N, C-alpha and C positions, 0 to 999 in steps of 0.2 A: 888643285886649282888655287891660284894665289888670290889675294884680296882684290887686285886690279881686275883680274878676269871675272871675279864674282860681281864686281861693280859694273863691268861692261855688260855682262849677261842681264843684270837687273835693268839697266837703262835701255838695252836693245829690246827688251820685252815690249816696249811701246810700239814696236814695228810688227808685233804679232808674228814672230818668226816660226816657221815649221821646223827649221833646223839652224843651229848656231854652232860653228866650230871656231875656236880661238886657239891659235898656236903661238906660244910665247917664243919668239926668236931672239930674245935679248942676248942670250949667250953667244950668238953668232956675231954680235956687234960689240963684244967686250973691248973696252978701250975707246970706243966712240964717244964723242962729247955727250950725246943724249943718254948713253948708258951711265956715264959718270954722274950726270945730274939727277938720276933717279927715274927718268922716263923710260918705259920699256918699248921694245919693238915687237909688234904683233902682226899676225896674218889672220884675217877674219874671213870666213866663208859664212854667208847668211842667206837663207831662202825665206822669202816672204811674199805673200800675195800683194803687199803694198808696192812692190817693185814692178808689177805688171804694167806694161805700156810705157815705162819710163826709160830714158836713155841712161847710160852709165853715170854721167855727171849728176843727174837728178837723184839717182840711187845713192851715190856717195854723199850727197848733201843731206839726205834723210838720215844716213848712218851718223854723219858728223853731228847733226842736230840732236840726235838721240844720245850720243855720248857726251855732248856738252863740254863741261869744264874738265873732263878727263883728258881731252886733247891738249897737248902742250904742257901737261903736268905729269900725270901718271902714264900717259901714252906719248912717247916721243915720235914714233913712226908707226903708221898703220897701212897695211896693204889690204885692200878690200876686194872680195869677190862676192857681189850681190846679185842674186838670181831670183827670178819669179819661179813659182812651182813647176811650170811647164818647161823650164829650161834645164832641169836637173837630169 
């Protein structure tokens, strides 16, 4: 686990996740402008009771809020799969 992934996990803890999976896909984007500037490309799967009853947009907003300043600096691109526990 790299430093960015550790920071992501730390910040996502505020969502009380039952499961967090972070896949670093930065190597797939070698040469891309975001890869050159230092921001990574990640795929996140997260399961939390906090997503129950929310649509995808609201779930993504919660994730972005939790990650805060990591977006646009350490994280250049983020693909999110946010699920409630009964959706797994």
